[in-house]
C-alpha positions as CSV (number, residue, x, y, z in Angstrom):
1,X,-9.8,25.7,36.7
2,X,-7.8,28.6,38.3
3,X,-8.9,32.1,38.6
4,X,-6.9,33.4,35.6
5,X,-8.5,31.0,33.2
6,X,-12.0,31.7,34.6
7,X,-11.6,35.4,34.2
8,X,-10.1,34.9,30.7
9,X,-13.1,32.8,29.5
10,X,-15.6,35.1,31.2
11,X,-14.0,38.0,29.2
12,X,-14.5,36.1,26.0
13,X,-18.1,35.4,26.8
14,X,-18.7,39.0,27.7
15,X,-17.0,40.2,24.5
16,X,-19.3,38.0,22.4
17,X,-22.4,39.1,24.3
18,X,-21.4,42.8,23.9
19,X,-20.8,42.3,20.2
20,X,-24.3,40.7,19.8
21,X,-25.9,43.6,21.8
22,X,-24.0,46.2,19.6
23,X,-25.2,44.5,16.4
24,X,-28.8,44.4,17.7
25,X,-28.8,48.0,18.8
26,X,-26.9,49.2,15.7
27,X,-24.0,50.9,17.5
28,X,-21.5,51.1,14.6
29,X,-18.7,52.7,16.6
30,X,-18.6,50.0,19.1
31,X,-18.8,47.3,16.4
32,X,-15.8,48.8,14.5
33,X,-13.8,49.3,17.7
34,X,-14.4,45.7,18.8
35,X,-13.5,44.4,15.3
36,X,-10.2,46.4,15.4
37,X,-9.4,44.9,18.9
38,X,-10.1,41.4,17.7
39,X,-8.0,41.8,14.6
40,X,-5.1,43.2,16.7
41,X,-5.4,40.3,19.1
42,X,-5.3,37.8,16.3
43,X,-2.3,39.4,14.8
44,X,-0.5,39.4,18.1
45,X,-1.3,35.7,18.6
46,X,0.1,35.0,15.2
47,X,3.4,36.7,16.0
48,X,3.5,35.2,19.5
49,X,3.3,31.6,18.3
50,X,5.5,32.3,15.3
51,X,8.6,32.5,17.5
52,X,8.1,29.1,19.1
53,X,10.9,26.8,18.0
54,X,9.7,23.8,16.1
55,X,12.9,21.9,16.6
56,X,13.1,20.1,19.9
57,X,16.7,19.9,21.2
58,X,18.1,16.5,21.9
59,X,21.1,15.4,23.9
60,X,22.6,16.4,27.2
61,X,22.1,19.7,28.8
62,X,25.3,21.8,28.4
63,X,27.4,22.8,31.4
64,X,26.1,25.8,33.3
65,X,29.3,27.7,32.5
66,X,28.8,27.2,28.8
67,X,25.2,28.5,29.1
68,X,26.4,31.5,31.1
69,X,29.1,32.3,28.5
70,X,26.5,32.0,25.7
71,X,24.2,34.5,27.5
72,X,27.1,36.9,28.0
73,X,28.1,36.7,24.3
74,X,24.4,37.1,23.3
75,X,22.9,39.8,25.5
76,X,19.1,39.6,25.8
77,X,19.0,35.8,25.1
78,X,16.7,34.0,27.4
79,X,17.7,30.7,29.1
80,X,15.4,28.8,26.7
81,X,17.0,30.5,23.7
82,X,20.5,29.7,25.0
83,X,19.6,26.0,25.6
84,X,17.9,25.7,22.2
85,X,20.9,27.3,20.4
86,X,23.5,25.2,22.3
87,X,21.7,21.9,22.0
88,X,20.8,22.2,18.3
89,X,24.1,23.7,17.2
90,X,26.1,21.1,15.3
91,X,29.3,19.9,17.0
92,X,32.5,21.1,15.4
């Protein structure tokens, strides 16, 4: 396991331990703040995974010039967005 995952899981464990200690000590402010942070985290996860395309593109990868032109025509489109749009778009 890499360092990032280790720190992430250590943070989760520390969060649970601190919540339990806050409940035992009766620190209402800390409990409410932690609940707010957890709710915000869950909402952000919901919107993060909501944007993942469910349709897997099939077929050949388009020519790099076509991908470049798509990204010029659609500013802000990532490479993944361009490939997904070009590979799932019906042929005309």
